[in-house]
C-alpha positions in Angstrom: 0.0 0.0 0.0 2.7 2.4 1.0 4.8 1.7 -2.1 1.6 2.3 -4.3 0.7 5.5 -2.7 4.4 6.6 -3.1 4.2 5.6 -6.8 1.0 7.7 -7.2 2.6 10.7 -5.5 5.8 10.3 -7.6 3.8 9.9 -10.8 1.9 13.1 -10.0 5.3 15.0 -9.5 6.5 13.6 -12.8 3.4 14.3 -14.7 3.2 17.7 -13.3 6.6 18.4 -14.5 5.9 17.0 -18.0 2.5 18.6 -18.0 4.2 21.9 -17.2 6.3 21.7 -20.2 3.1 20.9 -22.2 1.4 24.0 -20.6 4.3 26.1 -21.8 3.9 24.8 -25.3 0.2 25.4 -25.2 0.6 29.1 -24.0 3.1 29.7 -26.7 0.9 28.3 -29.3 -2.1 30.4 -28.1 0.1 33.5 -28.5 1.3 32.4 -32.0 -2.5 31.8 -33.0 -3.7 35.0 -31.5 -1.2 37.0 -33.6 -1.7 35.0 -36.8 -4.1 35.2 -39.7 -6.3 32.8 -37.6 -6.7 35.3 -34.8 -10.3 36.2 -35.5 -11.2 32.6 -35.6 -9.4 31.8 -32.3 -11.2 34.6 -30.3 -14.7 34.0 -32.0 -14.4 30.2 -31.1 -13.9 31.0 -27.5 -17.2 32.9 -27.4 -19.0 30.2 -29.3 -22.0 28.8 -27.3 -22.3 25.1 -26.9 -25.5 24.6 -25.1 -25.9 26.9 -22.0 -22.3 28.1 -21.9 -19.6 29.5 -24.3 -16.7 27.5 -25.2 -14.5 29.5 -22.9 -17.0 29.1 -20.0 -17.0 25.4 -20.5 -13.3 25.4 -20.2 -13.1 27.8 -17.3 -16.1 26.7 -15.3 -16.5 23.0 -16.1 -13.1 21.7 -17.1 -11.2 23.6 -14.4 -13.5 22.2 -11.8 -11.8 18.9 -12.4 -8.4 20.7 -11.9 -9.8 22.1 -8.6 -11.0 18.6 -7.7 -7.5 17.3 -8.2 -6.3 20.4 -6.1 -8.6 19.5 -3.3 -7.6 15.7 -3.3 -3.9 16.8 -3.2 -4.6 19.2 -0.2 -6.6 16.6 1.7 -4.0 13.9 1.1 -1.1 15.9 2.1 -3.0 17.3 5.2 -4.2 13.9 6.3 -1.5 11.5 5.2 1.4 13.3 3.6 4.1 16.0 4.0 1.6 18.3 5.8 0.2 15.8 8.3 1.8 17.4 11.4 1.9 21.0 12.4 5.8 20.9 12.6 5.9 20.0 8.8 3.5 22.8 8.1 5.3 25.6 9.7 8.0 26.4 7.1 5.9 25.9 3.9 2.8 27.3 5.5 4.6 30.6 6.6 6.2 30.8 3.2 2.9 30.4 1.3 1.2 33.0 3.4 4.0 35.6 3.1 4.3 34.7 -0.7 0.6 35.6 -1.2 0.5 38.7 1.2 3.7 40.7 -0.1 2.9 40.3 -3.8 -0.6 41.5 -3.1 0.7 44.5 -1.3 3.1 45.4 -4.2 0.1 45.1 -6.7 -1.9 47.4 -4.5 1.0 49.9 -4.3 1.2 50.0 -8.2 -2.6 50.2 -8.8 -3.8 52.6 -6.0 -6.1 55.1 -7.4 -6.5 53.3 -10.7 -9.8 51.5 -10.1 -8.1 48.1 -10.7 -7.3 47.3 -7.1 -9.8 44.3 -7.3 -7.1 42.3 -9.1 -4.9 42.3 -5.9 -4.9 38.4 -5.8 -3.6 37.8 -9.3 0.1 37.7 -8.4 -0.4 35.8 -5.1 -0.6 32.3 -6.8 1.9 29.9 -7.6 1.7 27.5 -10.6 3.1 24.2 -9.3 3.0 22.6 -12.8 5.3 25.2 -14.3 7.6 25.3 -11.3 8.0 21.7 -11.3 8.6 21.7 -15.0 11.6 24.1 -14.5 12.9 22.0 -11.6 12.7 18.9 -13.7 15.2 20.4 -16.1 17.8 20.7 -13.4 17.8 17.0 -12.4 19.7 16.3 -9.3 21.0 19.8 -8.8 18.0 20.4 -6.7 17.8 18.2 -3.4 14.5 16.2 -2.9 13.8 18.0 0.3 13.6 21.4 -1.7 11.3 19.8 -4.1 9.0 18.5 -1.3 9.2 22.1 0.3 8.1 23.6 -3.2 5.3 21.1 -3.6 4.0 21.6 0.0 4.3 25.5 -0.4 2.3 25.2 -3.6 -0.4 23.2 -2.0 -1.0 25.5 0.8 -0.8 28.4 -1.7 -3.6 26.7 -3.7 -5.7 26.3 -0.6 -5.3 30.1 0.1 -6.3 30.8 -3.6 -9.4 28.6 -3.3 -10.4 30.6 -0.1 -9.7 33.9 -1.9 -11.8 32.9 -4.9 -14.7 31.8 -2.7 -14.6 35.0 -0.4 -13.6 37.8 -2.8 -14.4 36.7 -6.3 -18.0 35.7 -6.0 -20.8 37.4 -7.9 -24.3 38.1 -6.6 -25.4 35.1 -4.5 -28.7 33.1 -5.0 -29.5 32.3 -1.4 -31.8 29.3 -2.5 -29.1 27.8 -4.9 -26.4 28.2 -2.3 -28.6 26.6 0.3 -29.2 23.5 -2.1 -25.4 23.4 -2.8 -24.8 23.3 1.0 -27.4 20.7 1.5 -25.6 18.4 -1.2 -22.3 19.0 0.4 -23.9 18.0 3.8 -25.2 14.8 2.1 -21.7 14.1 0.8 -20.2 14.4 4.3 -23.0 12.0 5.7 -22.2 9.6 3.0 -18.5 9.7 3.8 -19.3 9.2 7.6 -21.6 6.1 6.6 -18.4 4.6 5.2 -19.5 4.5 1.5 -16.4 3.7 -0.7 -18.1 3.6 -4.1 -16.8 6.6 -6.1 -19.7 6.8 -8.4 -22.0 7.9 -5.6 -19.6 10.9 -4.7 -19.1 11.8 -8.4 -23.0 11.9 -9.1 -23.6 14.1 -6.1 -20.6 16.1 -7.2 -22.3 16.9 -10.6 -25.3 18.2 -8.7 -23.1 20.2 -6.4 -21.5 21.8 -9.4 -24.8 22.8 -10.9 -26.1 24.5 -7.8 -22.8 26.1 -7.0 -22.6 27.5 -10.6 -26.2 28.8 -10.2 -25.6 30.3 -7.0 -23.0 32.8 -8.1 -20.1 31.3 -6.1 -17.6 30.3 -8.8 -18.3 26.7 -9.9 -14.8 25.4 -9.5 -15.3 25.6 -5.6 -17.5 22.7 -6.0 -14.5 20.6 -7.1 -12.7 21.4 -3.9 -15.9 20.6 -1.7 -16.2 17.3 -3.5 -12.6 16.4 -2.8 -13.0 17.1 0.7 -15.8 14.5 1.0 -13.9 11.7 -0.7 -12.8 9.0 1.9 -9.1 8.5 2.5 -7.3 5.8 4.4 -4.0 6.6 6.2 -0.9 4.7 5.1 -0.3 1.8 7.4 2.3 2.2 10.0 3.8 -1.3 9.4 4.8 -2.5 5.9 3.0 -5.9 6.8 -0.5 -4.2 6.6 -2.0 -4.0 3.2 -5.5 -2.4 3.2 -7.4 -1.7 0.0 -6.5 1.6 -1.6 -8.8 4.4 -0.5 -11.3 6.1 -2.9 -9.3 9.4 -2.6 -6.1 7.6 -3.9 -8.0 5.8 -6.7 -9.6 9.1 -7.9 -6.4 11.1 -7.7 -4.6 8.4 -9.6 -7.2 8.4 -12.3 -7.1 12.3 -12.6 -3.3 12.7 -12.8 -2.9 12.4 -16.5 -6.1 13.9 -17.8 -5.5 17.1 -15.6 -1.7 17.3 -16.5 -2.0 16.5 -20.1 -5.5 17.7 -21.2 -7.1 20.0 -18.9 -4.3 22.3 -18.0 -3.0 22.8 -21.6 -6.5 23.3 -23.0 -7.0 26.0 -20.2 -3.5 27.6 -21.1 -4.3 27.6 -24.9 -7.9 29.1 -24.2 -6.8 31.9 -22.0 -3.1 32.8 -22.7 -3.8 34.3 -26.1 -3.2 38.0 -26.5 -3.3 40.0 -29.8 -0.2 42.3 -29.5 -1.3 44.4 -32.6 -4.3 45.5 -30.5 -2.4 46.5 -27.4 -1.7 50.1 -26.6 1.0 51.6 -24.4 -1.1 51.0 -21.4 -1.1 47.2 -21.9 2.7 47.2 -21.5 3.2 50.1 -18.9 -0.3 50.2 -17.2 -0.6 49.8 -13.4 -2.1 46.3 -13.7 0.7 45.0 -15.9 3.4 46.4 -13.7 1.6 45.5 -10.5 1.1 41.9 -11.6 4.8 41.5 -13.0 6.3 43.1 -9.9 4.1 41.1 -7.6 5.2 37.8 -9.2 8.9 38.6 -9.9 9.8 40.5 -6.8 6.9 40.2 -4.3 7.0 36.3 -4.3 10.8 36.4 -3.6 10.6 39.1 -0.8 7.8 37.1 1.0 8.9 33.6 0.7 12.6 34.1 1.1 12.2 36.8 3.7 10.0 34.7 6.0 12.2 31.6 5.6 15.4 33.7 6.5 13.4 35.2 9.6 12.2 31.8 10.8 15.5 30.1 10.4 17.7 32.8 11.9 15.2 33.1 14.9 15.7 29.3 15.4 11.9 28.4 14.8 12.8 26.0 12.0 15.7 25.0 9.8 16.2 24.8 6.0 15.2 21.8 4.1 17.9 19.1 4.4 20.8 19.4 2.1 19.6 22.8 0.8 21.7 25.9 0.6 20.5 29.5 1.0 20.9 30.3 -2.7 18.9 27.2 -3.5 16.0 28.5 -1.4 16.3 31.7 -3.2 16.1 30.0 -6.6 12.8 28.1 -5.3 11.5 31.5 -4.2 11.9 32.8 -7.7 10.2 29.8 -9.2 7.2 30.5 -6.9 6.8 33.7 -8.9 5.6 31.6 -11.9 1.9 32.2 -11.4 0.6 31.2 -14.7 -2.5 28.9 -14.4 -4.1 30.1 -11.2 -3.0 33.8 -11.8 -4.8 33.7 -15.3 -7.9 32.1 -13.6 -8.0 34.8 -11.0 -7.6 37.6 -13.5 -10.6 36.4 -15.5 -12.7 36.6 -12.3 -11.4 40.0 -11.2 -12.0 41.9 -14.4 -14.6 42.1 -17.0 -12.9 44.7 -18.9 -10.9 43.2 -21.9 -8.3 45.9 -21.6 -7.6 45.1 -17.9 -7.5 41.4 -18.6 -4.9 42.0 -21.3 -2.8 44.1 -19.0 -3.0 41.3 -16.4 -2.0 38.6 -19.0 1.0 40.7 -20.0 2.0 41.1 -16.4 1.6 37.3 -15.8 3.5 36.3 -18.8 6.3 38.9 -18.2 6.4 38.3 -14.3 6.3 34.6 -14.7 9.1 34.6 -17.4 11.5 36.7 -15.5 10.7 34.8 -12.2 11.2 31.4 -14.0 14.4 32.3 -15.7 16.0 33.8 -12.7 15.0 30.8 -10.6 16.4 28.4 -13.2 19.7 30.2 -13.4 20.2 30.5 -9.7 19.4 26.8 -9.1 21.6 25.7 -11.8 24.6 27.6 -10.5 23.9 27.2 -6.7 25.9 24.7 -4.6 24.1 22.2 -2.4 24.0 23.2 1.3 23.7 21.4 4.5 20.7 23.5 5.6 22.6 25.6 8.2 22.8 29.4 8.5 26.2 30.4 6.9 26.6 33.4 9.2 
C-alpha cells in the first residue's frame, strides 16, 4: 500500500513536470495563433456557445472544476497522510505560502492605488506548481529532494489560500436558494462519507449536482470541485509494511485524474486563456498599473515574501532549511514560486470584466512569470548544495 501511494505521488510530480512543459507549449501556441491570420477565428471560437455556456466558460467553469477537484484531493491527502500531516511540517511551507501571497498582493496594490483596478490584488499571489516543477525537472539532481518537497508543500498551501480567496472575494451576486441547495448536497456528501460509503460513483454523481447548484448560486463553480474532494474518503498509510489495506477512494480518484489534468485540462486552459493579440495592445497594456503590479508582484513580491519569511524563521531558530539545501537554492525556489501562470490567469478572469484590464493582467503574468522562472532556473543551476545551516 505504502509503495503504491508513493508511486502515485511520484507519478503526480513527474506528470506535473511534464504537464508543465506541455502547458508552456500550449501557452506559446495560443500567443502564436492570437497573432496570426487565424486570430479572429481563435477569439470567435472562444465565444461560441455550446448549449448553455460559451466554449471559454466550458473550459473555465467545467473543465477547471476537475482541476480544482485534483487540487482538493491533493490538499486533503497531504494534510491527512502526507508531508503536511503534522503541524511541525506545516510551519515552514505554511509561513512561506502566506508571506508569498501577502507581499505580492501588497506590491500590486501599491502600483494600482487610485487606478480603479485594485480588485485584481490576488492575481500575483498564486504559484503555478506545474510550471515550477517543469523548471525544476530540467535541473535534475542539482535540486535536493527535500527542496522539491518544500516547493510542492508550499504550492499546495498556496492553492488552498487561492481557493479561499476565490470563494470569498471573487463571488458574484449570490442566489441564497441555490447556495442553500449546494450546501445541502455537500452535507449529504459528508454524511455519505461518515456512513463509510466507498463507491466513487456515489460521490461523483452528487458532485455533478453540487457543481450545478454552485454554478447557479453565483459562487464560482470550481469551488464545487474542492468541496467534493474534501468529502472523498481516505485511508492513512499503514504504520507497518505488513499491513496492506485496500486503496482508498481518494487515492484511486487522484490516480485516475493525474494524467487527464496534467496532459489535457491544463494545456487546454492555457491555450484558451493565454492568447493576446499584440497588434491591438496600446502603451497601457505594456506600462499600465495592472501590468506592472502583476509582474512586480510575481517577480519581486514572491521572492521578498517567501525568502524573507524563511530567513526570519531560520535565523530566529523556529525551524531549519530543508535537508541538504543551501540559501541560494532556497532563493532559486522562491523565484520559481513567482511563476503564477495557471491560477493567476484564472483569477484575472474573475477579477476583471474589462478586456483591456484582462490583457494588462495577462501581459503582467507572462512577463513576471518569465522573469521569475528564468532567474530561478539560473540560480538553481549555479547554486551549490548546502547542509541547511545558516552560513553566518
